[in-house]
C-alpha positions in Angstrom: 26.3 21.4 21.1 29.4 20.7 23.2 29.8 17.2 24.6 29.2 16.7 28.3 29.8 13.8 30.6 26.9 13.2 33.0 26.5 10.4 35.6 23.1 8.8 35.5 21.1 10.2 38.3 17.4 10.4 38.6 17.1 10.4 42.4 19.8 12.8 43.6 21.6 9.9 45.5 25.1 9.7 43.9 26.0 6.7 46.0 23.3 4.6 44.4 24.2 2.2 41.6 23.4 3.5 38.1 22.2 1.7 35.0 21.6 2.6 31.4 19.1 0.5 29.4 19.5 0.9 25.6 16.2 0.2 23.8 12.6 1.0 24.8 10.8 -2.0 23.6 9.1 -4.5 26.0 12.5 -6.0 26.9 14.0 -2.6 27.7 11.0 -1.3 29.6 10.9 -4.5 31.7 14.6 -4.3 32.5 14.3 -0.7 33.5 11.3 -1.2 35.7 12.9 -4.3 37.4 16.2 -2.4 38.1 14.4 0.7 39.3 12.2 -1.3 41.6 15.4 -2.6 43.3 16.6 1.0 43.9 19.0 1.3 40.9 19.1 4.7 39.2 18.0 4.0 35.6 18.1 5.9 32.4 16.2 4.4 29.5 17.3 5.4 26.0 15.2 4.9 22.9 16.0 6.0 19.4 12.3 6.2 18.2 10.0 8.9 19.3 8.0 6.4 21.4 8.3 3.3 23.5 6.9 -0.2 22.6 9.4 -1.5 20.0 7.6 -3.4 17.3 4.3 -3.5 19.2 3.1 0.1 18.8 0.3 2.4 17.5 0.1 5.4 15.1 -2.5 7.9 13.9 -4.2 7.6 10.5 -6.6 10.5 10.3 -9.0 10.0 13.2 -8.1 6.4 13.8 -5.5 5.0 16.1 -3.9 2.0 14.3 -1.8 -0.8 15.7 1.1 -1.6 13.4 0.0 -5.3 13.7 -2.3 -7.5 15.7 -0.6 -8.9 18.8 -2.1 -11.5 21.1 -0.8 -13.4 24.1 -1.9 -16.6 25.9 -2.7 -17.4 29.5 0.7 -19.2 29.7 2.5 -16.0 28.9 3.1 -15.3 32.6 5.8 -12.7 32.1 3.8 -10.6 29.8 0.9 -10.8 32.1 3.2 -9.5 34.9 4.2 -6.7 32.6 0.5 -5.8 32.0 -0.1 -5.7 35.8 3.1 -3.7 36.3 1.9 -0.9 33.9 -1.7 -1.1 35.2 -3.0 -2.4 31.9 -4.3 -5.9 32.6 -7.9 -4.9 32.4 -7.4 -3.4 29.0 -6.1 -6.6 27.5 -8.3 -9.4 29.0 -8.1 -13.1 28.3 -10.9 -15.3 27.0 -12.7 -17.2 29.7 -11.9 -20.3 27.7 -10.0 -21.0 24.5 -12.3 -20.6 21.5 -10.9 -20.1 17.9 -13.4 -20.0 15.1 -11.8 -21.5 11.9 -13.5 -20.7 8.6 -12.6 -22.9 5.5 -13.3 -20.9 2.4 -13.4 -24.0 0.3 -15.6 -26.2 2.5 -19.1 -27.2 1.6 -22.0 -25.1 3.1 -22.6 -26.2 6.6 -19.1 -27.4 7.2 -17.2 -24.1 6.7 -17.0 -23.3 10.4 -15.0 -25.3 12.8 -13.7 -24.4 16.3 -10.6 -25.1 18.3 -11.5 -24.9 21.9 -11.1 -26.6 25.2 -13.1 -28.0 28.1 -12.2 -27.9 31.8 -11.0 -31.5 31.7 -7.4 -32.2 32.5 -4.7 -32.3 29.8 -4.9 -33.8 27.2 -8.6 -34.5 27.5 -9.4 -30.8 27.5 -8.9 -30.8 23.7 -10.6 -34.1 23.0 -14.1 -32.8 22.3 -12.7 -30.1 20.0 -10.5 -32.5 18.1 -13.3 -35.1 17.8 -15.7 -32.6 16.2 -13.2 -30.5 14.1 -14.8 -30.7 10.6 -11.6 -29.6 8.7 -9.9 -33.0 9.2 -11.0 -36.5 8.5 -11.6 -39.0 11.3 -8.4 -40.7 10.5 -6.5 -37.4 10.4 -7.9 -36.5 13.8 -6.8 -39.8 15.3 -3.3 -39.3 14.0 -3.2 -35.7 15.3 -4.0 -37.1 18.8 -1.1 -39.6 18.6 1.3 -36.9 17.4 0.3 -34.6 20.2 1.1 -37.3 22.7 4.5 -37.9 21.1 5.1 -34.1 21.2 4.2 -34.0 24.9 6.9 -36.7 25.5 9.7 -34.6 24.0 12.3 -33.2 26.3 12.6 -29.5 25.7 16.1 -29.5 27.3 17.4 -31.8 24.6 19.6 -29.7 22.3 19.1 -32.1 19.4 15.5 -30.8 19.0 16.9 -27.5 17.8 18.7 -29.0 14.9 15.5 -30.8 13.5 12.7 -29.2 11.6 9.2 -29.5 12.8 7.7 -30.3 9.4 9.8 -33.5 9.0 8.9 -34.5 12.5 5.2 -34.1 11.8 5.5 -36.1 8.5 7.4 -38.9 10.4 4.5 -39.0 12.9 1.8 -39.5 10.2 0.6 -35.9 9.7 -0.9 -35.3 6.3 -0.4 -32.0 4.4 -4.0 -31.2 5.3 -3.4 -31.8 9.0 -0.4 -29.5 8.9 -2.4 -26.8 7.1 -5.6 -27.1 9.1 -4.1 -27.4 12.6 -0.3 -27.4 13.1 0.4 -24.4 10.9 -2.8 -22.7 11.9 -1.3 -22.3 15.3 2.4 -22.5 14.5 2.6 -19.9 11.8 1.0 -17.3 14.1 3.2 -18.1 17.0 6.5 -18.9 15.3 6.2 -16.7 12.2 7.2 -19.7 10.0 5.6 -22.8 8.5 6.4 -26.1 10.1 9.1 -27.0 7.5 11.0 -23.9 8.3 10.7 -24.1 12.1 13.0 -25.6 14.7 11.5 -28.6 16.3 12.7 -27.3 19.7 10.8 -24.0 19.4 7.7 -25.7 17.9 7.6 -28.3 20.6 7.9 -25.5 23.2 5.0 -23.7 21.7 2.7 -26.7 21.6 3.7 -28.3 24.8 3.5 -25.0 26.8 0.4 -23.6 25.1 -1.7 -26.7 24.5 -0.3 -29.6 26.5 0.7 -28.1 29.9 -2.5 -26.8 31.6 -6.1 -26.8 30.4 -6.2 -23.0 30.3 -2.7 -22.3 29.0 -3.8 -21.4 25.4 -6.7 -19.1 26.3 -6.1 -16.0 24.2 -5.8 -12.4 25.3 -5.5 -9.2 23.2 -5.6 -5.5 23.7 -9.0 -3.8 23.6 -7.2 -0.5 23.3 -4.4 0.7 21.0 -1.1 -1.0 21.8 0.4 2.4 22.3 -1.8 2.9 25.3 -0.2 -0.1 27.0 3.4 -0.1 25.7 4.0 3.6 25.5 1.5 5.7 27.5 1.1 3.4 30.5 4.6 2.1 30.3 5.9 5.7 30.4 3.8 6.4 33.4 5.1 3.3 35.2 8.7 4.3 34.4 8.2 7.8 35.6 6.7 6.6 38.9 9.6 4.3 39.4 12.0 7.2 38.9 13.4 6.1 35.5 14.7 8.9 33.3 13.3 8.1 29.9 14.8 9.7 26.8 13.3 9.1 23.3 14.7 10.2 20.0 18.1 9.4 21.6 20.2 6.9 19.6 23.2 5.4 21.3 26.4 5.5 19.1 28.8 3.5 21.2 29.3 1.7 24.5 32.7 1.3 26.1 34.1 0.2 29.5 36.4 2.5 31.4 39.6 1.6 33.2 37.7 1.8 36.5 35.2 -0.9 35.3 32.3 1.5 34.8 30.6 2.0 31.5 30.3 5.0 29.2 27.3 5.2 26.9 27.7 7.7 24.1 24.7 9.6 22.6 24.9 12.7 20.5 26.3 15.5 22.6 26.4 13.5 25.8 28.2 10.6 27.6 26.3 8.7 30.3 28.3 6.9 33.0 26.9 3.8 34.5 27.7 0.7 36.6 25.5 -1.5 34.5 24.3 -1.4 30.9 21.4 -3.5 29.4 21.5 -3.7 25.7 17.9 -4.3 24.7 17.9 -3.7 20.9 17.5 -5.9 17.8 20.3 -8.5 17.4 22.0 -6.8 14.5 22.1 -3.5 16.3 23.4 -5.2 19.4 26.2 -6.7 17.3 27.2 -3.2 16.1 27.3 -1.8 19.7 28.9 -4.7 21.5 32.4 -3.9 22.7 35.2 -6.2 21.6 35.4 -9.4 23.7 31.8 -9.1 25.1 30.8 -12.3 23.3 33.0 -15.2 22.2 31.5 -15.3 18.7 29.6 -12.1 18.1 29.3 -12.9 14.4 26.8 -15.5 15.4 24.3 -12.7 16.0 24.5 -11.9 12.3 23.6 -15.5 11.4 20.2 -15.1 13.1 17.8 -14.6 10.3 14.6 -12.4 10.4 11.1 -13.1 9.2 8.5 -10.5 8.1 4.8 -10.0 9.1 2.4 -8.2 6.8 -0.8 -6.5 8.2 -3.7 -5.7 5.9 -6.2 -3.1 7.2 -9.7 -2.7 5.7 -12.4 -0.2 6.7 -15.9 -1.1 5.7 -19.0 1.1 5.8 -20.9 -1.6 7.7 -20.5 -4.5 10.1 -19.3 -7.6 8.1 -17.9 -9.7 11.0 -19.9 -10.5 14.1 -17.2 -12.2 16.1 -14.0 -10.7 17.5 -11.7 -12.7 15.3 -11.3 -15.9 13.3 -8.7 -17.9 11.5 -9.0 -19.0 7.9 -8.2 -22.0 5.7 -8.3 -22.4 2.0 -7.4 -18.8 1.5 -4.3 -16.6 1.7 -6.0 -14.9 4.6 -4.6 -16.2 7.9 -6.1 -14.4 11.0 -8.7 -11.6 11.0 -9.5 -9.3 14.0 -12.2 -6.7 14.6 -10.3 -3.5 15.6 -13.3 -1.2 15.3 -13.7 -0.1 18.9 -10.0 -0.1 19.7 -9.2 2.2 16.8 -11.9 4.7 17.7 -13.9 4.1 14.5 -17.4 5.4 15.0 -19.2 4.1 11.8 -18.7 0.9 9.9 -16.1 -1.8 10.8 -12.4 -2.0 10.8 -10.8 -5.4 10.2 -7.1 -6.2 10.6 -5.6 -9.2 8.8 -2.4 -10.6 10.4 -0.3 -12.3 7.8 2.8 -14.1 9.3 5.7 -15.7 7.4 4.9 -13.1 4.6 8.2 -13.4 2.7 6.3 -13.7 -0.6 4.1 -10.7 0.0 6.0 -8.2 2.2 7.0 -6.0 -0.8 3.9 -6.4 -2.9 2.3 -3.1 -3.9 -0.9 -2.1 -2.1 -2.9 -2.3 -5.3 -1.9 -6.0 -5.7 -2.7 -6.8 -2.1 -6.1 -5.1 -2.4 -7.0 -7.1 -5.5 -5.9 -10.3 -3.6 -7.5 -9.8 -0.2 -10.8 -8.0 -0.7 -12.3 -10.9 -2.8 -11.0 -13.4 -0.2 -12.8 -11.5 2.6 -15.9 -11.6 0.5 -15.5 -15.4 0.1 -15.1 -15.8 3.8 -17.6 -13.2 5.0 -20.9 -13.0 3.1 -21.5 -9.6 4.8 -18.6 -8.1 3.0 -20.3 -8.7 -0.4 -21.7 -5.4 -1.4 -20.2 -3.5 1.5 -18.3 -0.3 0.6 -14.5 -0.3 1.3 -13.9 3.1 2.9 -10.1 2.6 3.3 -7.5 -0.1 2.6 -3.9 0.1 3.7 -1.1 -2.1 4.8 1.7 -2.0 7.4 4.9 -4.0 6.9 7.4 -5.2 9.4 10.1 -6.7 7.3 12.2 -7.8 10.3 9.3 -8.5 12.7 10.8 -11.5 14.4 13.9 -13.6 14.3 13.5 -16.6 12.0 12.9 -19.7 14.1 14.9 -21.9 11.8 16.6 -25.2 12.8 19.8 -24.4 14.6 18.8 -20.9 15.7 19.0 -22.0 19.4 22.8 -22.2 19.3 23.0 -18.7 18.0 20.9 -17.0 20.7 23.0 -15.7 23.6 22.0 -15.5 27.2 21.6 -12.4 29.2 25.2 -12.3 30.5 28.2 -11.3 28.4 31.9 -11.7 29.2 32.1 -8.0 30.0 31.2 -7.4 33.6 28.2 -5.1 34.0 27.0 -5.6 30.4 23.8 -7.6 29.7 21.6 -8.5 26.7 17.9 -8.4 26.4 15.4 -8.9 23.6 13.1 -11.6 22.3 16.0 -12.9 20.2 18.1 -13.9 23.3 18.0 -17.4 24.8 14.6 -17.3 26.5 13.5 -20.7 25.2 10.5 -18.9 23.5 10.0 -17.8 19.9 10.0 -14.1 19.1 6.9 -13.0 21.1 6.0 -10.3 23.6 6.4 -13.0 26.3 10.0 -13.7 25.1 10.8 -10.0 25.2 9.6 -9.5 28.8 11.3 -12.7 30.0 14.6 -11.4 28.5 14.2 -8.1 30.4 13.6 -9.9 33.6 16.6 -12.2 33.0 18.9 -9.3 32.2 17.7 -7.3 35.2 18.1 -10.3 37.5 21.6 -10.9 36.4 22.5 -7.3 36.8 21.0 -7.1 40.3 22.9 -10.2 41.3 26.2 -8.7 40.2 25.4 -5.4 42.0 24.4 -7.3 45.2 20.9 -5.8 45.0 17.7 -7.5 46.2 15.8 -9.6 43.6 12.9 -10.5 45.8 10.5 -8.4 43.6 11.5 -10.6 40.6 10.8 -14.0 42.3 7.1 -13.9 41.4 7.6 -13.4 37.7 10.7 -15.7 37.6 8.9 -18.5 39.3 5.9 -18.1 37.1 8.1 -18.0 34.0 
């Protein structure tokens, strides 16, 4: 195939500013929509055969399977904007009020089930009833948790010193026992940060707990997709992109990005060169490092210092219903969080449970046979209904680089949306959004990159104000 040079043009208006967005995850989709909504001609390039990044679905026989369980909170205002923008909010509703069942596999009968929930009282009283009756901590531990929460609420998230400290040491210094860390702080923190407290930046941990639990009574209410993630992040996202006039190309991997003498950008893909006024690089940080032109960042090697953390997902199909609630969290077991994915997957008989195992460094490469021997007995310990139930299928999905590692000091490594190269911007959950590697962080980064690009192009940003102010 001979190489051609083609200006980006999806509208037939050659005088309109053109942009190329590299990467079709949530960050790239958001940036493309935000740019197109301002009248920019946009081409979105994705190397995979689908959109959605690391929050996607695939077929396994007759089932539609999510690669992993993803949730969001009411405080995730940018991701909620994204759901609205792709007409998917009704398919991923929020709880009316935070309610997390917590099962302790080692507790005595009658004390195995606890709940983390809230009332309508103002912060921090909205959690007082739940904490006072939480059976997995002693009375003294509950009192100390309350005092630590108030100390956490008083931290200044703008203080860069927080990034250099680890959350586990801070908790220990504030009287938190190993049990309190396991039964409360890590229960929430591992799922949101993808790291245990001792491996987490105090700055990121404080952001999670202050924003989710200590900002607004309803901030931590949980939402999740009742349909496959691919319906939201691929099918509906593609429809929204098409409606906005975005040219979307999948199975198209970018090989290089360079700036021309006239200040415009050339984006190279096999057999074609795309010309653009603006480029948004919305790919994983190591891939971004390889594509960045020289001089775009002062210290591009810092991107390679950002570590990654894995997430393991265990999928079990039973011949009958063994769980009567939509999800629960577990203590005293290697099991972390369990979700019922029966309806969303299209399963017609039996029940489909998905186990989300974060910070899975020790298990990510374990053979399926070993994981089966480990997790099926644990599910029987936690769920009496699983005892005697037939396992129709058991499989795992592995995301070895699911998130960036939220280690102390990672904040100084995360770049902002702007680079030193005019017209080139960065997006991705790993950029400096202030959030850990979540869907919310990804969408915020896309908004930030698009906002910076539109400002440089002199284009209106009014349509971004709502999400920027909420964020």
